[in-house]
CHARMM internal coordinates of N, CA and C (Angstrom, degrees):
IC EDIT
DIST 1 N 1 CA 1.5060
DIST 1 CA 1 C 1.5342
ANGL 1 N 1 CA 1 C 104.66
DIST 1 C 2 N 1.4242
ANGL 1 CA 1 C 2 N 114.22
DIHE 1 N 1 CA 1 C 2 N 129.93
DIST 2 N 2 CA 1.3448
ANGL 1 C 2 N 2 CA 116.05
DIHE 1 CA 1 C 2 N 2 CA -179.20
DIST 2 CA 2 C 1.5909
ANGL 2 N 2 CA 2 C 113.87
DIHE 1 C 2 N 2 CA 2 C -82.84
DIST 2 C 3 N 1.2697
ANGL 2 CA 2 C 3 N 120.32
DIHE 2 N 2 CA 2 C 3 N 174.02
DIST 3 N 3 CA 1.4207
ANGL 2 C 3 N 3 CA 123.68
DIHE 2 CA 2 C 3 N 3 CA 179.05
DIST 3 CA 3 C 1.5622
ANGL 3 N 3 CA 3 C 110.73
DIHE 2 C 3 N 3 CA 3 C -63.46
DIST 3 C 4 N 1.3452
ANGL 3 CA 3 C 4 N 115.39
DIHE 3 N 3 CA 3 C 4 N -43.56
DIST 4 N 4 CA 1.5260
ANGL 3 C 4 N 4 CA 116.17
DIHE 3 CA 3 C 4 N 4 CA -177.75
DIST 4 CA 4 C 1.4609
ANGL 4 N 4 CA 4 C 111.33
DIHE 3 C 4 N 4 CA 4 C -64.19
DIST 4 C 5 N 1.3896
ANGL 4 CA 4 C 5 N 115.90
DIHE 4 N 4 CA 4 C 5 N -35.97
DIST 5 N 5 CA 1.4997
ANGL 4 C 5 N 5 CA 118.17
DIHE 4 CA 4 C 5 N 5 CA -179.73
DIST 5 CA 5 C 1.6541
ANGL 5 N 5 CA 5 C 107.72
DIHE 4 C 5 N 5 CA 5 C -67.54
DIST 5 C 6 N 1.3099
ANGL 5 CA 5 C 6 N 117.18
DIHE 5 N 5 CA 5 C 6 N -37.84
DIST 6 N 6 CA 1.4278
ANGL 5 C 6 N 6 CA 117.75
DIHE 5 CA 5 C 6 N 6 CA 178.17
DIST 6 CA 6 C 1.5196
ANGL 6 N 6 CA 6 C 111.94
DIHE 5 C 6 N 6 CA 6 C -64.33
DIST 6 C 7 N 1.2895
ANGL 6 CA 6 C 7 N 115.04
DIHE 6 N 6 CA 6 C 7 N -44.30
DIST 7 N 7 CA 1.4926
ANGL 6 C 7 N 7 CA 122.59
DIHE 6 CA 6 C 7 N 7 CA 177.80
DIST 7 CA 7 C 1.5285
ANGL 7 N 7 CA 7 C 108.41
DIHE 6 C 7 N 7 CA 7 C -59.83
DIST 7 C 8 N 1.2819
ANGL 7 CA 7 C 8 N 117.72
DIHE 7 N 7 CA 7 C 8 N -42.73
DIST 8 N 8 CA 1.6186
ANGL 7 C 8 N 8 CA 123.21
DIHE 7 CA 7 C 8 N 8 CA 174.94
DIST 8 CA 8 C 1.4367
ANGL 8 N 8 CA 8 C 111.51
DIHE 7 C 8 N 8 CA 8 C -54.88
DIST 8 C 9 N 1.3918
ANGL 8 CA 8 C 9 N 112.30
DIHE 8 N 8 CA 8 C 9 N -47.95
DIST 9 N 9 CA 1.5381
ANGL 8 C 9 N 9 CA 116.93
DIHE 8 CA 8 C 9 N 9 CA -177.99
DIST 9 CA 9 C 1.4366
ANGL 9 N 9 CA 9 C 108.17
DIHE 8 C 9 N 9 CA 9 C -66.87
DIST 9 C 10 N 1.3133
ANGL 9 CA 9 C 10 N 123.28
DIHE 9 N 9 CA 9 C 10 N -41.16
DIST 10 N 10 CA 1.4695
ANGL 9 C 10 N 10 CA 122.68
DIHE 9 CA 9 C 10 N 10 CA -179.70
DIST 10 CA 10 C 1.5314
ANGL 10 N 10 CA 10 C 111.12
DIHE 9 C 10 N 10 CA 10 C -60.37
DIST 10 C 11 N 1.3026
ANGL 10 CA 10 C 11 N 114.73
DIHE 10 N 10 CA 10 C 11 N -45.52
DIST 11 N 11 CA 1.4908
ANGL 10 C 11 N 11 CA 122.79
DIHE 10 CA 10 C 11 N 11 CA 177.96
DIST 11 CA 11 C 1.4838
ANGL 11 N 11 CA 11 C 112.20
DIHE 10 C 11 N 11 CA 11 C -57.49
DIST 11 C 12 N 1.2694
ANGL 11 CA 11 C 12 N 118.30
DIHE 11 N 11 CA 11 C 12 N -40.83
DIST 12 N 12 CA 1.4518
ANGL 11 C 12 N 12 CA 125.79
DIHE 11 CA 11 C 12 N 12 CA -178.57
DIST 12 CA 12 C 1.5676
ANGL 12 N 12 CA 12 C 106.57
DIHE 11 C 12 N 12 CA 12 C -67.34
DIST 12 C 13 N 1.3179
ANGL 12 CA 12 C 13 N 118.85
DIHE 12 N 12 CA 12 C 13 N -43.95
DIST 13 N 13 CA 1.3551
ANGL 12 C 13 N 13 CA 122.85
DIHE 12 CA 12 C 13 N 13 CA -174.75
DIST 13 CA 13 C 1.5854
ANGL 13 N 13 CA 13 C 108.05
DIHE 12 C 13 N 13 CA 13 C -70.92
DIST 13 C 14 N 1.2901
ANGL 13 CA 13 C 14 N 114.42
DIHE 13 N 13 CA 13 C 14 N -37.85
DIST 14 N 14 CA 1.5250
ANGL 13 C 14 N 14 CA 121.20
DIHE 13 CA 13 C 14 N 14 CA -176.18
DIST 14 CA 14 C 1.6381
ANGL 14 N 14 CA 14 C 104.95
DIHE 13 C 14 N 14 CA 14 C -72.12
DIST 14 C 15 N 1.3151
ANGL 14 CA 14 C 15 N 115.81
DIHE 14 N 14 CA 14 C 15 N -41.18
DIST 15 N 15 CA 1.4607
ANGL 14 C 15 N 15 CA 112.75
DIHE 14 CA 14 C 15 N 15 CA 176.41
DIST 15 CA 15 C 1.4600
ANGL 15 N 15 CA 15 C 114.89
DIHE 14 C 15 N 15 CA 15 C -69.15
DIST 15 C 16 N 1.1986
ANGL 15 CA 15 C 16 N 123.77
DIHE 15 N 15 CA 15 C 16 N -28.28
DIST 16 N 16 CA 1.5556
ANGL 15 C 16 N 16 CA 126.14
DIHE 15 CA 15 C 16 N 16 CA 179.00
DIST 16 CA 16 C 1.5295
ANGL 16 N 16 CA 16 C 104.73
DIHE 15 C 16 N 16 CA 16 C -75.78
DIST 16 C 17 N 1.3388
ANGL 16 CA 16 C 17 N 118.91
DIHE 16 N 16 CA 16 C 17 N -36.60
DIST 17 N 17 CA 1.5107
ANGL 16 C 17 N 17 CA 116.38
DIHE 16 CA 16 C 17 N 17 CA -177.64
DIST 17 CA 17 C 1.5755
ANGL 17 N 17 CA 17 C 108.99
DIHE 16 C 17 N 17 CA 17 C -77.46
DIST 17 C 18 N 1.3954
ANGL 17 CA 17 C 18 N 120.40
DIHE 17 N 17 CA 17 C 18 N -31.40
DIST 18 N 18 CA 1.3713
ANGL 17 C 18 N 18 CA 121.30
DIHE 17 CA 17 C 18 N 18 CA 173.28
DIST 18 CA 18 C 1.5102
ANGL 18 N 18 CA 18 C 111.69
DIHE 17 C 18 N 18 CA 18 C -64.38
DIST 18 C 19 N 1.3017
ANGL 18 CA 18 C 19 N 120.53
DIHE 18 N 18 CA 18 C 19 N -37.75
DIST 19 N 19 CA 1.4425
ANGL 18 C 19 N 19 CA 121.37
DIHE 18 CA 18 C 19 N 19 CA 175.84
DIST 19 CA 19 C 1.5702
ANGL 19 N 19 CA 19 C 111.78
DIHE 18 C 19 N 19 CA 19 C -69.66
DIST 19 C 20 N 1.3004
ANGL 19 CA 19 C 20 N 114.31
DIHE 19 N 19 CA 19 C 20 N -38.38
DIST 20 N 20 CA 1.4402
ANGL 19 C 20 N 20 CA 119.09
DIHE 19 CA 19 C 20 N 20 CA 177.91
DIST 20 CA 20 C 1.4823
ANGL 20 N 20 CA 20 C 116.16
DIHE 19 C 20 N 20 CA 20 C -65.22
DIST 20 C 21 N 1.3471
ANGL 20 CA 20 C 21 N 115.18
DIHE 20 N 20 CA 20 C 21 N -42.95
DIST 21 N 21 CA 1.5274
ANGL 20 C 21 N 21 CA 118.62
DIHE 20 CA 20 C 21 N 21 CA -179.74
DIST 21 CA 21 C 1.5138
ANGL 21 N 21 CA 21 C 116.44
DIHE 20 C 21 N 21 CA 21 C -86.31
DIST 21 C 22 N 1.2978
ANGL 21 CA 21 C 22 N 113.67
DIHE 21 N 21 CA 21 C 22 N -30.98
DIST 22 N 22 CA 1.4834
ANGL 21 C 22 N 22 CA 123.23
DIHE 21 CA 21 C 22 N 22 CA -178.77
DIST 22 CA 22 C 1.5161
ANGL 22 N 22 CA 22 C 116.57
DIHE 21 C 22 N 22 CA 22 C 74.34
DIST 22 C 23 N 1.3079
ANGL 22 CA 22 C 23 N 114.67
DIHE 22 N 22 CA 22 C 23 N -12.85
DIST 23 N 23 CA 1.4395
ANGL 22 C 23 N 23 CA 123.93
DIHE 22 CA 22 C 23 N 23 CA 179.62
DIST 23 CA 23 C 1.5028
ANGL 23 N 23 CA 23 C 113.78
DIHE 22 C 23 N 23 CA 23 C 149.78
DIST 23 C 24 N 1.3118
ANGL 23 CA 23 C 24 N 113.60
DIHE 23 N 23 CA 23 C 24 N -170.12
DIST 24 N 24 CA 1.4590
ANGL 23 C 24 N 24 CA 121.16
DIHE 23 CA 23 C 24 N 24 CA 172.37
DIST 24 CA 24 C 1.4521
ANGL 24 N 24 CA 24 C 116.41
DIHE 23 C 24 N 24 CA 24 C -146.46
DIST 24 C 25 N 1.3402
ANGL 24 CA 24 C 25 N 120.38
DIHE 24 N 24 CA 24 C 25 N 165.50
DIST 25 N 25 CA 1.4334
ANGL 24 C 25 N 25 CA 128.13
DIHE 24 CA 24 C 25 N 25 CA 179.24
DIST 25 CA 25 C 1.4121
ANGL 25 N 25 CA 25 C 114.32
DIHE 24 C 25 N 25 CA 25 C -123.34
DIST 25 C 26 N 1.3434
ANGL 25 CA 25 C 26 N 119.86
DIHE 25 N 25 CA 25 C 26 N 153.55
DIST 26 N 26 CA 1.4519
ANGL 25 C 26 N 26 CA 120.99
DIHE 25 CA 25 C 26 N 26 CA 179.68
DIST 26 CA 26 C 1.5478
ANGL 26 N 26 CA 26 C 103.54
DIHE 25 C 26 N 26 CA 26 C -146.05
DIST 26 C 27 N 1.3172
ANGL 26 CA 26 C 27 N 114.09
DIHE 26 N 26 CA 26 C 27 N 155.41
DIST 27 N 27 CA 1.4584
ANGL 26 C 27 N 27 CA 115.25
DIHE 26 CA 26 C 27 N 27 CA 170.87
DIST 27 CA 27 C 1.5038
ANGL 27 N 27 CA 27 C 111.77
DIHE 26 C 27 N 27 CA 27 C -103.78
DIST 27 C 28 N 1.3750
ANGL 27 CA 27 C 28 N 118.18
DIHE 27 N 27 CA 27 C 28 N 141.07
DIST 28 N 28 CA 1.3877
ANGL 27 C 28 N 28 CA 126.95
DIHE 27 CA 27 C 28 N 28 CA -175.91
DIST 28 CA 28 C 1.4572
ANGL 28 N 28 CA 28 C 108.57
DIHE 27 C 28 N 28 CA 28 C -117.87
DIST 28 C 29 N 1.3238
ANGL 28 CA 28 C 29 N 120.15
DIHE 28 N 28 CA 28 C 29 N 122.16
DIST 29 N 29 CA 1.5239
ANGL 28 C 29 N 29 CA 122.13
DIHE 28 CA 28 C 29 N 29 CA 178.23
DIST 29 CA 29 C 1.4720
ANGL 29 N 29 CA 29 C 108.59
DIHE 28 C 29 N 29 CA 29 C -104.37
DIST 29 C 30 N 1.3660
ANGL 29 CA 29 C 30 N 112.12
DIHE 29 N 29 CA 29 C 30 N 123.14
DIST 30 N 30 CA 1.4906
ANGL 29 C 30 N 30 CA 116.11
DIHE 29 CA 29 C 30 N 30 CA 173.66
DIST 30 CA 30 C 1.5503
ANGL 30 N 30 CA 30 C 108.38
DIHE 29 C 30 N 30 CA 30 C -114.80
DIST 30 C 31 N 1.2672
ANGL 30 CA 30 C 31 N 112.08
DIHE 30 N 30 CA 30 C 31 N 142.21
DIST 31 N 31 CA 1.5138
ANGL 30 C 31 N 31 CA 117.37
DIHE 30 CA 30 C 31 N 31 CA 171.92
DIST 31 CA 31 C 1.4977
ANGL 31 N 31 CA 31 C 113.62
DIHE 30 C 31 N 31 CA 31 C -91.88
DIST 31 C 32 N 1.3920
ANGL 31 CA 31 C 32 N 114.79
DIHE 31 N 31 CA 31 C 32 N 114.81
DIST 32 N 32 CA 1.4141
ANGL 31 C 32 N 32 CA 122.39
DIHE 31 CA 31 C 32 N 32 CA -170.21
DIST 32 CA 32 C 1.5232
ANGL 32 N 32 CA 32 C 108.61
DIHE 31 C 32 N 32 CA 32 C -91.19
DIST 32 C 33 N 1.2686
ANGL 32 CA 32 C 33 N 123.80
DIHE 32 N 32 CA 32 C 33 N -35.62
DIST 33 N 33 CA 1.4892
ANGL 32 C 33 N 33 CA 120.19
DIHE 32 CA 32 C 33 N 33 CA -175.18
DIST 33 CA 33 C 1.5685
ANGL 33 N 33 CA 33 C 104.57
DIHE 32 C 33 N 33 CA 33 C -156.11
DIST 33 C 34 N 1.2979
ANGL 33 CA 33 C 34 N 111.07
DIHE 33 N 33 CA 33 C 34 N 147.59
DIST 34 N 34 CA 1.4946
ANGL 33 C 34 N 34 CA 120.64
DIHE 33 CA 33 C 34 N 34 CA 174.72
DIST 34 CA 34 C 1.5304
ANGL 34 N 34 CA 34 C 108.39
DIHE 33 C 34 N 34 CA 34 C -134.43
DIST 34 C 35 N 1.2924
ANGL 34 CA 34 C 35 N 117.57
DIHE 34 N 34 CA 34 C 35 N 108.59
DIST 35 N 35 CA 1.3820
ANGL 34 C 35 N 35 CA 120.94
DIHE 34 CA 34 C 35 N 35 CA -178.73
DIST 35 CA 35 C 1.6181
ANGL 35 N 35 CA 35 C 111.30
DIHE 34 C 35 N 35 CA 35 C -123.63
DIST 35 C 36 N 1.3295
ANGL 35 CA 35 C 36 N 111.90
DIHE 35 N 35 CA 35 C 36 N 100.64
DIST 36 N 36 CA 1.4009
ANGL 35 C 36 N 36 CA 115.78
DIHE 35 CA 35 C 36 N 36 CA -171.61
DIST 36 CA 36 C 1.5375
ANGL 36 N 36 CA 36 C 113.19
DIHE 35 C 36 N 36 CA 36 C 62.55
DIST 36 C 37 N 1.2902
ANGL 36 CA 36 C 37 N 115.62
DIHE 36 N 36 CA 36 C 37 N -130.73
DIST 37 N 37 CA 1.4510
ANGL 36 C 37 N 37 CA 121.00
DIHE 36 CA 36 C 37 N 37 CA 176.54
DIST 37 CA 37 C 1.5095
ANGL 37 N 37 CA 37 C 115.96
DIHE 36 C 37 N 37 CA 37 C -77.93
DIST 37 C 38 N 1.3606
ANGL 37 CA 37 C 38 N 117.90
DIHE 37 N 37 CA 37 C 38 N -7.33
DIST 38 N 38 CA 1.4040
ANGL 37 C 38 N 38 CA 122.44
DIHE 37 CA 37 C 38 N 38 CA -177.26
DIST 38 CA 38 C 1.5438
ANGL 38 N 38 CA 38 C 110.02
DIHE 37 C 38 N 38 CA 38 C -97.38
DIST 38 C 39 N 1.2804
ANGL 38 CA 38 C 39 N 115.55
DIHE 38 N 38 CA 38 C 39 N 127.44
DIST 39 N 39 CA 1.4078
ANGL 38 C 39 N 39 CA 122.77
DIHE 38 CA 38 C 39 N 39 CA -178.31
DIST 39 CA 39 C 1.5172
ANGL 39 N 39 CA 39 C 110.02
DIHE 38 C 39 N 39 CA 39 C -120.29
DIST 39 C 40 N 1.3578
ANGL 39 CA 39 C 40 N 120.68
DIHE 39 N 39 CA 39 C 40 N 124.11
DIST 40 N 40 CA 1.4394
ANGL 39 C 40 N 40 CA 119.09
DIHE 39 CA 39 C 40 N 40 CA 177.71
DIST 40 CA 40 C 1.5511
ANGL 40 N 40 CA 40 C 108.96
DIHE 39 C 40 N 40 CA 40 C -109.21
DIST 40 C 41 N 1.2235
ANGL 40 CA 40 C 41 N 112.83
DIHE 40 N 40 CA 40 C 41 N 131.07
DIST 41 N 41 CA 1.5470
ANGL 40 C 41 N 41 CA 122.26
DIHE 40 CA 40 C 41 N 41 CA 179.84
DIST 41 CA 41 C 1.4295
ANGL 41 N 41 CA 41 C 111.50
DIHE 40 C 41 N 41 CA 41 C -131.20
DIST 41 C 42 N 1.4050
ANGL 41 CA 41 C 42 N 117.77
DIHE 41 N 41 CA 41 C 42 N 156.97
DIST 42 N 42 CA 1.3459
ANGL 41 C 42 N 42 CA 129.06
DIHE 41 CA 41 C 42 N 42 CA -176.14
DIST 42 CA 42 C 1.5136
ANGL 42 N 42 CA 42 C 108.29
DIHE 41 C 42 N 42 CA 42 C -125.22
DIST 42 C 43 N 1.2470
ANGL 42 CA 42 C 43 N 118.61
DIHE 42 N 42 CA 42 C 43 N 136.07
DIST 43 N 43 CA 1.4673
ANGL 42 C 43 N 43 CA 121.76
DIHE 42 CA 42 C 43 N 43 CA 180.00
DIST 43 CA 43 C 1.6164
ANGL 43 N 43 CA 43 C 102.88
DIHE 42 C 43 N 43 CA 43 C -112.51
DIST 43 C 44 N 1.3398
ANGL 43 CA 43 C 44 N 113.58
DIHE 43 N 43 CA 43 C 44 N 127.07
DIST 44 N 44 CA 1.4878
ANGL 43 C 44 N 44 CA 118.07
DIHE 43 CA 43 C 44 N 44 CA 179.50
DIST 44 CA 44 C 1.5206
ANGL 44 N 44 CA 44 C 106.00
DIHE 43 C 44 N 44 CA 44 C -118.67
DIST 44 C 45 N 1.2870
ANGL 44 CA 44 C 45 N 115.66
DIHE 44 N 44 CA 44 C 45 N 133.25
DIST 45 N 45 CA 1.4685
ANGL 44 C 45 N 45 CA 119.69
DIHE 44 CA 44 C 45 N 45 CA 170.49
DIST 45 CA 45 C 1.4389
ANGL 45 N 45 CA 45 C 110.87
DIHE 44 C 45 N 45 CA 45 C -96.59
DIST 45 C 46 N 1.4224
ANGL 45 CA 45 C 46 N 115.44
DIHE 45 N 45 CA 45 C 46 N 122.19
DIST 46 N 46 CA 1.4603
ANGL 45 C 46 N 46 CA 118.87
DIHE 45 CA 45 C 46 N 46 CA -172.92
DIST 46 CA 46 C 1.5959
ANGL 46 N 46 CA 46 C 105.40
DIHE 45 C 46 N 46 CA 46 C -119.72
DIST 46 C 47 N 1.3624
ANGL 46 CA 46 C 47 N 115.66
DIHE 46 N 46 CA 46 C 47 N 145.69
DIST 47 N 47 CA 1.4469
ANGL 46 C 47 N 47 CA 121.10
DIHE 46 CA 46 C 47 N 47 CA -176.63
DIST 47 CA 47 C 1.4443
ANGL 47 N 47 CA 47 C 105.94
DIHE 46 C 47 N 47 CA 47 C -112.62
DIST 47 C 48 N 1.3274
ANGL 47 CA 47 C 48 N 120.04
DIHE 47 N 47 CA 47 C 48 N 144.03
DIST 48 N 48 CA 1.4108
ANGL 47 C 48 N 48 CA 129.49
DIHE 47 CA 47 C 48 N 48 CA 169.79
DIST 48 CA 48 C 1.4774
ANGL 48 N 48 CA 48 C 107.55
DIHE 47 C 48 N 48 CA 48 C -119.47
DIST 48 C 49 N 1.2862
ANGL 48 CA 48 C 49 N 119.73
DIHE 48 N 48 CA 48 C 49 N 114.21
DIST 49 N 49 CA 1.4536
ANGL 48 C 49 N 49 CA 129.05
DIHE 48 CA 48 C 49 N 49 CA -178.43
DIST 49 CA 49 C 1.4397
ANGL 49 N 49 CA 49 C 112.62
DIHE 48 C 49 N 49 CA 49 C -100.10
DIST 49 C 50 N 1.4120
ANGL 49 CA 49 C 50 N 117.25
DIHE 49 N 49 CA 49 C 50 N 136.69
DIST 50 N 50 CA 1.5154
ANGL 49 C 50 N 50 CA 115.78
DIHE 49 CA 49 C 50 N 50 CA 173.31
DIST 50 CA 50 C 1.4141
ANGL 50 N 50 CA 50 C 111.66
DIHE 49 C 50 N 50 CA 50 C -98.27
DIST 50 C 51 N 1.3915
ANGL 50 CA 50 C 51 N 120.83
DIHE 50 N 50 CA 50 C 51 N 127.09
DIST 51 N 51 CA 1.4237
ANGL 50 C 51 N 51 CA 120.36
DIHE 50 CA 50 C 51 N 51 CA -177.77
DIST 51 CA 51 C 1.5471
ANGL 51 N 51 CA 51 C 109.66
DIHE 50 C 51 N 51 CA 51 C -66.96
DIST 51 C 52 N 1.3106
ANGL 51 CA 51 C 52 N 110.66
DIHE 51 N 51 CA 51 C 52 N 141.89
DIST 52 N 52 CA 1.5677
ANGL 51 C 52 N 52 CA 115.96
DIHE 51 CA 51 C 52 N 52 CA 178.47
DIST 52 CA 52 C 1.5183
ANGL 52 N 52 CA 52 C 111.24
DIHE 51 C 52 N 52 CA 52 C -60.01
DIST 52 C 53 N 1.2437
ANGL 52 CA 52 C 53 N 117.16
DIHE 52 N 52 CA 52 C 53 N -37.71
DIST 53 N 53 CA 1.5249
ANGL 52 C 53 N 53 CA 123.26
DIHE 52 CA 52 C 53 N 53 CA -173.96
DIST 53 CA 53 C 1.5282
ANGL 53 N 53 CA 53 C 104.47
DIHE 52 C 53 N 53 CA 53 C -64.15
DIST 53 C 54 N 1.3844
ANGL 53 CA 53 C 54 N 120.53
DIHE 53 N 53 CA 53 C 54 N -43.46
DIST 54 N 54 CA 1.3886
ANGL 53 C 54 N 54 CA 120.57
DIHE 53 CA 53 C 54 N 54 CA -179.32
DIST 54 CA 54 C 1.5147
ANGL 54 N 54 CA 54 C 114.01
DIHE 53 C 54 N 54 CA 54 C -71.33
DIST 54 C 55 N 1.2427
ANGL 54 CA 54 C 55 N 117.08
DIHE 54 N 54 CA 54 C 55 N -32.06
DIST 55 N 55 CA 1.5063
ANGL 54 C 55 N 55 CA 117.49
DIHE 54 CA 54 C 55 N 55 CA 172.53
DIST 55 CA 55 C 1.4266
ANGL 55 N 55 CA 55 C 111.83
DIHE 54 C 55 N 55 CA 55 C -65.38
DIST 55 C 56 N 1.3594
ANGL 55 CA 55 C 56 N 117.45
DIHE 55 N 55 CA 55 C 56 N -46.62
DIST 56 N 56 CA 1.4347
ANGL 55 C 56 N 56 CA 118.38
DIHE 55 CA 55 C 56 N 56 CA 177.29
DIST 56 CA 56 C 1.5299
ANGL 56 N 56 CA 56 C 116.61
DIHE 55 C 56 N 56 CA 56 C -59.61
DIST 56 C 57 N 1.3409
ANGL 56 CA 56 C 57 N 114.63
DIHE 56 N 56 CA 56 C 57 N -39.80
DIST 57 N 57 CA 1.4806
ANGL 56 C 57 N 57 CA 122.60
DIHE 56 CA 56 C 57 N 57 CA 178.21
DIST 57 CA 57 C 1.6342
ANGL 57 N 57 CA 57 C 110.42
DIHE 56 C 57 N 57 CA 57 C -66.16
DIST 57 C 58 N 1.3540
ANGL 57 CA 57 C 58 N 116.13
DIHE 57 N 57 CA 57 C 58 N -31.02
DIST 58 N 58 CA 1.3947
ANGL 57 C 58 N 58 CA 122.35
DIHE 57 CA 57 C 58 N 58 CA 177.46
DIST 58 CA 58 C 1.6298
ANGL 58 N 58 CA 58 C 107.45
DIHE 57 C 58 N 58 CA 58 C -66.74
DIST 58 C 59 N 1.3020
ANGL 58 CA 58 C 59 N 112.70
DIHE 58 N 58 CA 58 C 59 N -45.72
DIST 59 N 59 CA 1.4235
ANGL 58 C 59 N 59 CA 115.05
DIHE 58 CA 58 C 59 N 59 CA 179.48
DIST 59 CA 59 C 1.4987
ANGL 59 N 59 CA 59 C 112.80
DIHE 58 C 59 N 59 CA 59 C -67.12
DIST 59 C 60 N 1.2604
ANGL 59 CA 59 C 60 N 120.00
DIHE 59 N 59 CA 59 C 60 N -34.15
DIST 60 N 60 CA 1.4058
ANGL 59 C 60 N 60 CA 124.43
DIHE 59 CA 59 C 60 N 60 CA -178.79
DIST 60 CA 60 C 1.4813
ANGL 60 N 60 CA 60 C 111.35
DIHE 59 C 60 N 60 CA 60 C -66.85
DIST 60 C 61 N 1.4823
ANGL 60 CA 60 C 61 N 113.29
DIHE 60 N 60 CA 60 C 61 N -45.40
DIST 61 N 61 CA 1.3771
ANGL 60 C 61 N 61 CA 119.52
DIHE 60 CA 60 C 61 N 61 CA -176.99
DIST 61 CA 61 C 1.5820
ANGL 61 N 61 CA 61 C 108.62
DIHE 60 C 61 N 61 CA 61 C -67.86
DIST 61 C 62 N 1.3348
ANGL 61 CA 61 C 62 N 114.90
DIHE 61 N 61 CA 61 C 62 N -40.13
DIST 62 N 62 CA 1.4460
ANGL 61 C 62 N 62 CA 117.94
DIHE 61 CA 61 C 62 N 62 CA -178.96
DIST 62 CA 62 C 1.5833
ANGL 62 N 62 CA 62 C 110.02
DIHE 61 C 62 N 62 CA 62 C -65.32
DIST 62 C 63 N 1.3991
ANGL 62 CA 62 C 63 N 114.28
DIHE 62 N 62 CA 62 C 63 N -38.52
DIST 63 N 63 CA 1.5143
ANGL 62 C 63 N 63 CA 116.47
DIHE 62 CA 62 C 63 N 63 CA 174.81
DIST 63 CA 63 C 1.5943
ANGL 63 N 63 CA 63 C 112.83
DIHE 62 C 63 N 63 CA 63 C -59.17
DIST 63 C 64 N 1.3227
ANGL 63 CA 63 C 64 N 111.07
DIHE 63 N 63 CA 63 C 64 N -44.55
DIST 64 N 64 CA 1.5071
ANGL 63 C 64 N 64 CA 115.54
DIHE 63 CA 63 C 64 N 64 CA -177.61
DIST 64 CA 64 C 1.6180
ANGL 64 N 64 CA 64 C 108.51
DIHE 63 C 64 N 64 CA 64 C -62.12
DIST 64 C 65 N 1.2813
ANGL 64 CA 64 C 65 N 115.91
DIHE 64 N 64 CA 64 C 65 N -41.26
DIST 65 N 65 CA 1.4221
ANGL 64 C 65 N 65 CA 123.73
DIHE 64 CA 64 C 65 N 65 CA 179.80
DIST 65 CA 65 C 1.6047
ANGL 65 N 65 CA 65 C 109.97
DIHE 64 C 65 N 65 CA 65 C -59.98
DIST 65 C 66 N 1.3196
ANGL 65 CA 65 C 66 N 106.91
DIHE 65 N 65 CA 65 C 66 N -49.61
DIST 66 N 66 CA 1.5282
ANGL 65 C 66 N 66 CA 113.73
DIHE 65 CA 65 C 66 N 66 CA 177.09
DIST 66 CA 66 C 1.5960
ANGL 66 N 66 CA 66 C 117.08
DIHE 65 C 66 N 66 CA 66 C -60.88
DIST 66 C 67 N 1.2863
ANGL 66 CA 66 C 67 N 113.22
DIHE 66 N 66 CA 66 C 67 N -38.74
DIST 67 N 67 CA 1.4570
ANGL 66 C 67 N 67 CA 119.11
DIHE 66 CA 66 C 67 N 67 CA 178.70
DIST 67 CA 67 C 1.5260
ANGL 67 N 67 CA 67 C 112.95
DIHE 66 C 67 N 67 CA 67 C -79.08
DIST 67 C 68 N 1.2406
ANGL 67 CA 67 C 68 N 115.69
DIHE 67 N 67 CA 67 C 68 N -44.20
DIST 68 N 68 CA 1.6229
ANGL 67 C 68 N 68 CA 120.25
DIHE 67 CA 67 C 68 N 68 CA -171.79
DIST 68 CA 68 C 1.5366
ANGL 68 N 68 CA 68 C 107.32
DIHE 67 C 68 N 68 CA 68 C -108.91
DIST 68 C 69 N 1.2190
ANGL 68 CA 68 C 69 N 122.23
DIHE 68 N 68 CA 68 C 69 N 1.66
DIST 69 N 69 CA 1.5257
ANGL 68 C 69 N 69 CA 118.25
DIHE 68 CA 68 C 69 N 69 CA -179.47
DIST 69 CA 69 C 1.4774
ANGL 69 N 69 CA 69 C 115.51
DIHE 68 C 69 N 69 CA 69 C -75.45
DIST 69 C 70 N 1.3681
ANGL 69 CA 69 C 70 N 112.15
DIHE 69 N 69 CA 69 C 70 N -29.16
DIST 70 N 70 CA 1.5677
ANGL 69 C 70 N 70 CA 111.87
DIHE 69 CA 69 C 70 N 70 CA -173.37
DIST 70 CA 70 C 1.4740
ANGL 70 N 70 CA 70 C 112.31
DIHE 69 C 70 N 70 CA 70 C -93.69
DIST 70 C 71 N 1.3405
ANGL 70 CA 70 C 71 N 120.83
DIHE 70 N 70 CA 70 C 71 N -3.08
DIST 71 N 71 CA 1.4035
ANGL 70 C 71 N 71 CA 126.37
DIHE 70 CA 70 C 71 N 71 CA -173.68
DIST 71 CA 71 C 1.4706
ANGL 71 N 71 CA 71 C 108.21
DIHE 70 C 71 N 71 CA 71 C -82.90
DIST 71 C 72 N 1.2919
ANGL 71 CA 71 C 72 N 120.87
DIHE 71 N 71 CA 71 C 72 N 128.67
DIST 72 N 72 CA 1.5056
ANGL 71 C 72 N 72 CA 123.38
DIHE 71 CA 71 C 72 N 72 CA 174.12
DIST 72 CA 72 C 1.5397
ANGL 72 N 72 CA 72 C 104.85
DIHE 71 C 72 N 72 CA 72 C -102.87
DIST 72 C 73 N 1.4508
ANGL 72 CA 72 C 73 N 108.47
DIHE 72 N 72 CA 72 C 73 N 137.38
DIST 73 N 73 CA 1.3710
ANGL 72 C 73 N 73 CA 120.66
DIHE 72 CA 72 C 73 N 73 CA -173.82
DIST 73 CA 73 C 1.5305
ANGL 73 N 73 CA 73 C 115.20
DIHE 72 C 73 N 73 CA 73 C -72.19
END
COOR INIT
IC SEED 1 N 1 CA 1 C
IC BUILD
């Protein structure tokens, strides 16, 4: 298996995973104020969404690499 076919396979798996999950979220903690021993902080939940078109494009490019990547001209 050539390197381009392995990359194609990885792209296909990543695209399917991105469609399946749709994105991920994480919590970001920011320190707003520190007055003596008192510290005020804010926790914000942020979402990162994967566009469906980007996931499909990743699968298509991975498929093209898988099909045409191993052929020598």
